[in-house]
N, CA, C and O of each residue as an XYZ file, in Angstrom:
468
protein
N      -4.318     32.075     29.653
C      -3.377     31.192     29.027
C      -2.849     31.853     27.762
O      -3.635     32.288     26.920
N      -1.578     31.931     27.621
C      -1.000     32.550     26.427
C      -0.446     31.480     25.520
O       0.078     30.456     25.960
N      -0.578     31.750     24.261
C      -0.022     30.835     23.268
C       1.356     31.314     22.876
O       1.587     32.508     22.687
N       2.248     30.388     22.758
C       3.565     30.770     22.259
C       3.598     30.521     20.769
O       3.027     29.552     20.270
N       4.258     31.387     20.088
C       4.356     31.243     18.631
C       5.241     30.054     18.308
O       6.275     29.858     18.948
N       4.847     29.253     17.316
C       5.693     28.119     16.944
C       7.003     28.613     16.354
O       7.049     29.641     15.678
N       8.040     27.883     16.613
C       9.335     28.270     16.062
C       9.352     27.995     14.566
O       8.544     27.218     14.056
N      10.268     28.630     13.881
C      10.347     28.434     12.429
C      10.784     27.022     12.088
O      10.555     26.558     10.971
N      11.409     26.333     13.030
C      11.808     24.953     12.768
C      10.606     24.013     12.781
O      10.661     22.935     12.190
N       9.526     24.406     13.446
C       8.323     23.586     13.495
C       7.495     23.712     12.228
O       6.626     22.880     11.967
N       7.756     24.739     11.444
C       6.980     24.985     10.229
C       7.712     24.408      9.022
O       8.933     24.528      8.918
N       6.975     23.787      8.115
C       7.622     23.342      6.884
C       7.919     24.546      5.993
O       7.265     25.585      6.093
N       8.894     24.393      5.141
C       9.184     25.451      4.181
C       8.050     25.532      3.176
O       7.326     24.558      2.972
N       7.895     26.679      2.553
C       6.889     26.828      1.503
C       7.348     26.081      0.265
O       8.546     25.956      0.010
N       6.394     25.589     -0.498
C       6.717     24.923     -1.759
C       7.061     25.995     -2.776
O       6.226     26.831     -3.121
N       8.299     25.964     -3.255
C       8.747     26.950     -4.236
C       9.146     26.291     -5.552
O       9.528     26.978     -6.500
N       9.063     24.997     -5.615
C       9.473     24.252     -6.803
C       8.253     23.657     -7.496
O       7.353     23.126     -6.844
N       8.231     23.749     -8.804
C       7.145     23.146     -9.580
C       7.176     21.630     -9.412
O       6.127     20.986     -9.387
N       8.366     21.063     -9.297
C       8.499     19.616     -9.112
C       7.846     19.176     -7.810
O       7.110     18.189     -7.788
N       8.106     19.894     -6.736
C       7.530     19.537     -5.435
C       6.016     19.756     -5.449
O       5.269     18.963     -4.877
N       5.572     20.815     -6.092
C       4.127     21.048     -6.212
C       3.472     19.912     -6.997
O       2.415     19.415     -6.607
N       4.094     19.503     -8.095
C       3.571     18.381     -8.877
C       3.556     17.093     -8.069
O       2.624     16.296     -8.175
N       4.592     16.891     -7.260
C       4.653     15.701     -6.407
C       3.507     15.704     -5.408
O       2.871     14.675     -5.182
N       3.244     16.860     -4.809
C       2.151     16.942     -3.835
C       0.803     16.704     -4.512
O      -0.035     15.973     -3.986
N       0.596     17.310     -5.663
C      -0.657     17.114     -6.386
C      -0.829     15.640     -6.760
O      -1.944     15.119     -6.753
N       0.276     14.975     -7.084
C       0.220     13.564     -7.459
C      -0.291     12.696     -6.320
O      -1.201     11.891     -6.522
N       0.268     12.842     -5.142
C      -0.151     11.937     -4.060
C      -1.432     12.371     -3.375
O      -2.108     11.546     -2.761
N      -1.785     13.656     -3.465
C      -2.990     14.134     -2.783
C      -4.228     14.036     -3.666
O      -5.289     13.632     -3.188
N      -4.117     14.396     -4.941
C      -5.318     14.525     -5.781
C      -5.289     13.648     -7.018
O      -6.165     12.802     -7.202
N      -4.302     13.838     -7.856
C      -4.258     13.141     -9.136
C      -4.232     11.627     -8.950
O      -5.019     10.915     -9.574
N      -3.348     11.135     -8.107
C      -3.207      9.696     -7.908
C      -4.478      9.013     -7.458
O      -4.914      8.055     -8.097
N      -5.099      9.480     -6.363
C      -6.338      8.832     -5.924
C      -7.453      8.881     -6.976
O      -8.210      7.923     -7.128
N      -7.546      9.995     -7.693
C      -8.584     10.114     -8.723
C      -8.337      9.116     -9.858
O      -9.264      8.444    -10.310
N      -7.101      9.023    -10.310
C      -6.778      8.090    -11.384
C      -6.950      6.652    -10.916
O      -7.403      5.803    -11.683
N      -6.593      6.367     -9.667
C      -6.797      5.009     -9.132
C      -8.275      4.633     -9.119
O      -8.629      3.494     -9.421
N      -9.127      5.574     -8.776
C     -10.566      5.297     -8.754
C     -11.069      4.937    -10.148
O     -11.798      3.958    -10.310
N     -10.686      5.716    -11.152
C     -11.118      5.424    -12.524
C     -10.501      4.123    -13.049
O     -11.153      3.371    -13.774
N      -9.254      3.867    -12.684
C      -8.602      2.623    -13.113
C      -9.280      1.423    -12.470
O      -9.467      0.394    -13.119
N      -9.650      1.546    -11.202
C     -10.361      0.468    -10.513
C     -11.695      0.187    -11.191
O     -12.068     -0.971    -11.376
N     -12.405      1.229    -11.557
C     -13.658      1.043    -12.297
C     -13.414      0.325    -13.623
O     -14.208     -0.525    -14.025
N     -12.339      0.660    -14.288
C     -11.997     -0.013    -15.538
C     -11.686     -1.490    -15.334
O     -12.098     -2.331    -16.133
N     -10.968     -1.803    -14.277
C     -10.649     -3.206    -13.976
C     -11.932     -3.990    -13.713
O     -12.100     -5.108    -14.201
N     -12.831     -3.393    -12.940
C     -14.099     -4.069    -12.622
C     -14.944     -4.247    -13.878
O     -15.487     -5.327    -14.113
N     -15.057     -3.210    -14.673
C     -15.969     -3.270    -15.826
C     -15.440     -4.130    -16.971
O     -16.234     -4.714    -17.709
N     -14.144     -4.223    -17.134
C     -13.603     -5.016    -18.249
C     -13.433     -6.474    -17.886
O     -13.797     -7.345    -18.676
N     -12.893     -6.770    -16.718
C     -12.725     -8.146    -16.286
C     -11.980     -9.018    -17.281
O     -12.441    -10.112    -17.607
N     -10.835     -8.553    -17.770
C     -10.065     -9.279    -18.788
C      -8.999    -10.198    -18.217
O      -8.228    -10.769    -18.987
N      -8.922    -10.363    -16.929
C      -7.879    -11.185    -16.328
C      -7.190    -10.431    -15.199
O      -7.528     -9.287    -14.893
N      -6.228    -11.090    -14.595
C      -5.591    -10.534    -13.407
C      -4.387     -9.658    -13.698
O      -4.084     -8.777    -12.894
N      -3.708     -9.847    -14.771
C      -2.515     -9.035    -15.049
C      -2.625     -8.405    -16.430
O      -1.915     -8.779    -17.363
N      -3.517     -7.455    -16.535
C      -3.731     -6.756    -17.801
C      -2.990     -5.425    -17.771
O      -2.327     -5.082    -16.792
N      -3.119     -4.700    -18.845
C      -2.519     -3.376    -18.904
C      -3.069     -2.445    -17.835
O      -2.331     -1.630    -17.280
N      -4.364     -2.560    -17.542
C      -4.961     -1.730    -16.493
C      -4.383     -2.064    -15.119
O      -4.199     -1.175    -14.287
N      -4.098     -3.335    -14.886
C      -3.505     -3.732    -13.606
C      -2.100     -3.155    -13.466
O      -1.715     -2.689    -12.393
N      -1.344     -3.191    -14.548
C       0.006     -2.611    -14.521
C      -0.064     -1.101    -14.358
O       0.752     -0.512    -13.648
N      -1.038     -0.470    -15.014
C      -1.221      0.969    -14.860
C      -1.589      1.308    -13.417
O      -1.098      2.293    -12.866
N      -2.446      0.499    -12.808
C      -2.823      0.668    -11.404
C      -1.566      0.675    -10.532
O      -1.394      1.549     -9.683
N      -0.692     -0.307    -10.750
C       0.550     -0.397     -9.977
C       1.449      0.820    -10.227
O       2.083      1.326     -9.301
N       1.501      1.282    -11.466
C       2.325      2.448    -11.797
C       1.811      3.706    -11.095
O       2.603      4.529    -10.636
N       0.510      3.851    -11.011
C      -0.067      5.017    -10.324
C       0.249      4.954     -8.830
O       0.599      5.968     -8.227
N       0.128      3.781     -8.239
C       0.479      3.629     -6.821
C       1.948      3.996     -6.620
O       2.296      4.694     -5.668
N       2.801      3.521     -7.519
C       4.218      3.860     -7.441
C       4.467      5.357     -7.584
O       5.322      5.913     -6.895
N       3.730      6.009     -8.470
C       3.914      7.458     -8.647
C       3.436      8.227     -7.416
O       3.994      9.273     -7.084
N       2.418      7.722     -6.746
C       1.959      8.371     -5.518
C       3.020      8.259     -4.420
O       3.265      9.219     -3.690
N       3.641      7.097     -4.307
C       4.708      6.908     -3.321
C       5.894      7.808     -3.667
O       6.473      8.448     -2.789
N       6.249      7.852     -4.943
C       7.350      8.710     -5.379
C       7.029     10.180     -5.117
O       7.896     10.930     -4.667
N       5.799     10.597     -5.393
C       5.398     11.974     -5.138
C       5.519     12.342     -3.673
O       6.005     13.421     -3.333
N       5.081     11.450     -2.813
C       5.185     11.699     -1.368
C       6.646     11.767     -0.947
O       7.016     12.591     -0.110
N       7.482     10.899     -1.526
C       8.912     10.883     -1.201
C       9.587     12.185     -1.645
O      10.377     12.762     -0.897
N       9.276     12.644     -2.858
C       9.866     13.897     -3.361
C       9.489     15.052     -2.448
O      10.337     15.873     -2.097
N       8.218     15.119     -2.061
C       7.796     16.192     -1.168
C       8.490     16.073      0.187
O       8.909     17.081      0.756
N       8.614     14.874      0.699
C       9.264     14.662      1.998
C      10.718     15.116      1.951
O      11.196     15.762      2.883
N      11.414     14.788      0.889
C      12.825     15.153      0.753
C      13.028     16.653      0.573
O      14.113     17.168      0.843
N      11.991     17.362      0.116
C      12.128     18.789     -0.156
C      12.186     19.637      1.112
O      12.669     20.769      1.077
N      11.704     19.108      2.213
C      11.629     19.889      3.441
C      10.342     20.693      3.535
O      10.107     21.373      4.534
N       9.511     20.623      2.512
C       8.247     21.363      2.498
C       7.055     20.444      2.725
O       5.912     20.842      2.499
N       7.309     19.238      3.162
C       6.229     18.247      3.315
C       5.323     18.592      4.479
O       5.771     18.968      5.562
N       4.026     18.450      4.217
C       3.032     18.639      5.265
C       2.048     17.479      5.217
O       1.932     16.777      4.212
N       1.355     17.301      6.310
C       0.262     16.348      6.313
C      -0.927     17.009      5.632
O      -0.864     18.191      5.293
N      -1.998     16.274      5.430
C      -3.185     16.876      4.834
C      -3.801     17.934      5.742
O      -4.573     18.774      5.280
N      -3.464     17.900      7.032
C      -3.945     18.909      7.980
C      -3.075     20.158      7.999
O      -3.397     21.121      8.695
N      -1.980     20.157      7.248
C      -1.093     21.316      7.201
C       0.032     21.285      8.209
O       0.815     22.231      8.289
N       0.127     20.225      8.975
C       1.206     20.086      9.948
C       2.475     19.606      9.236
O       2.383     18.938      8.206
N       3.650     19.934      9.767
C       4.882     19.426      9.160
C       4.906     17.900      9.167
O       4.584     17.270     10.174
N       5.284     17.324      8.052
C       5.344     15.864      7.941
C       6.737     15.373      8.306
O       7.742     16.016      8.004
N       6.770     14.237      8.953
C       8.036     13.625      9.361
C       8.262     12.363      8.537
O       7.351     11.899      7.851
N       9.464     11.806      8.598
C       9.690     10.530      7.926
C       8.738      9.431      8.401
O       8.418      8.512      7.647
N       8.300      9.528      9.623
C       7.339      8.558     10.150
C       5.999      8.661      9.410
O       5.353      7.649      9.139
N       5.589      9.893      9.087
C       4.376     10.081      8.290
C       4.528      9.409      6.928
O       3.602      8.759      6.442
N       5.698      9.569      6.319
C       5.942      8.972      5.009
C       5.846      7.446      5.085
O       5.192      6.816      4.254
N       6.496      6.866      6.075
C       6.479      5.411      6.235
C       5.058      4.902      6.444
O       4.659      3.895      5.858
N       4.302      5.600      7.278
C       2.915      5.203      7.520
C       2.089      5.318      6.239
O       1.272      4.445      5.943
N       2.301      6.386      5.486
C       1.590      6.584      4.220
C       1.870      5.428      3.263
O       0.946      4.879      2.663
N       3.133      5.062      3.122
C       3.496      3.980      2.201
C       2.854      2.670      2.633
O       2.292      1.953      1.804
N       2.930      2.357      3.895
C       2.325      1.107      4.392
C       0.818      1.073      4.155
O       0.279      0.079      3.668
N       0.149      2.162      4.503
C      -1.308      2.202      4.335
C      -1.700      2.186      2.862
O      -2.635      1.485      2.477
N      -0.997      2.946      2.043
C      -1.315      2.978      0.616
C      -1.120      1.609     -0.019
O      -1.990      1.140     -0.753
N       0.005      0.962      0.251
C       0.251     -0.357     -0.344
C      -0.789     -1.376      0.118
O      -1.276     -2.177     -0.679
N      -1.126     -1.343      1.400
C      -2.129     -2.276      1.925
C      -3.492     -2.031      1.295
O      -4.143     -2.963      0.823
N      -3.921     -0.776      1.289
C      -5.232     -0.439      0.726
C      -5.273     -0.715     -0.777
O      -6.267     -1.236     -1.283
N      -4.214     -0.372     -1.484
C      -4.183     -0.589     -2.931
C      -4.259     -2.081     -3.253
O      -4.950     -2.473     -4.193
N      -3.568     -2.906     -2.496
C      -3.610     -4.340     -2.730
C      -5.020     -4.890     -2.521
O      -5.509     -5.682     -3.327
N      -5.665     -4.469     -1.443
C      -7.036     -4.924     -1.166
C      -7.987     -4.465     -2.266
O      -8.796     -5.252     -2.758
N      -7.893     -3.199     -2.652
C      -8.772     -2.662     -3.705
C      -8.527     -3.387     -5.016
O      -9.480     -3.722     -5.719
N      -7.271     -3.637     -5.359
C      -6.931     -4.320     -6.609
C      -7.494     -5.746     -6.627
O      -8.053     -6.183     -7.634
N      -7.347     -6.463     -5.523
C      -7.865     -7.834     -5.442
C      -9.391     -7.830     -5.566
O      -9.952     -8.620     -6.326
N     -10.063     -6.948     -4.824
C     -11.527     -6.887     -4.894
C     -11.988     -6.525     -6.301
O     -12.941     -7.114     -6.809
N     -11.320     -5.562     -6.935
C     -11.694     -5.160     -8.294
C     -11.558     -6.317     -9.262
O     -12.419     -6.513    -10.120
N     -10.486     -7.089     -9.135
C     -10.289     -8.221    -10.032
C     -11.260     -9.352     -9.753
O     -11.749     -9.991    -10.685
N     -11.548     -9.609     -8.490
C     -12.534    -10.645     -8.167
C     -13.900    -10.240     -8.732
O     -14.580    -11.059     -9.350
N     -14.298     -8.997     -8.525
C     -15.576     -8.525     -9.066
C     -15.593     -8.605    -10.588
O     -16.528     -9.151    -11.174
N     -14.581     -8.074    -11.214
C     -14.567     -8.013    -12.669
C     -14.369     -9.338    -13.358
O     -14.931     -9.565    -14.429
N     -13.585    -10.221    -12.771
C     -13.238    -11.475    -13.443
C     -14.089    -12.665    -13.012
O     -14.147    -13.665    -13.728
N     -14.745    -12.582    -11.870
C     -15.457    -13.748    -11.368
C     -16.926    -13.505    -11.016
O     -17.765    -14.380    -11.224
N     -17.232    -12.345    -10.495
C     -18.611    -12.119    -10.016
C     -19.467    -11.420    -11.061
O     -20.594    -11.853    -11.305
N     -18.985    -10.376    -11.673
C     -19.777     -9.593    -12.621
C     -19.540     -9.978    -14.080
O     -19.902     -9.214    -14.974
N     -18.960    -11.108    -14.337
C     -18.612    -11.526    -15.692
C     -19.743    -11.316    -16.621
O     -19.629    -11.613    -17.810
């Protein structure tokens, strides 16, 4: 069985822009890490449902979506497995991120404001 080489159209372009690199780092590494620490802050402080930390949480989620969008628009977007990303990947990412972030935010606030008071 012989393998055929993938065409150049199947490969994403290399990231050559600092902006696109920053966008990728935002949605892959920086964003999730900051969300984890922000969630811990929401749980440990328990100051209410719409505090500065809650707004910061939302801003980080928004920056992750924006980062993914910038990378997608650049033509250099890949999945975490290194495969070329499609607009469908972006849509799925946004849906999953928003759903997961909402659940995590609600649980963090319930824990911080009602259970661990």
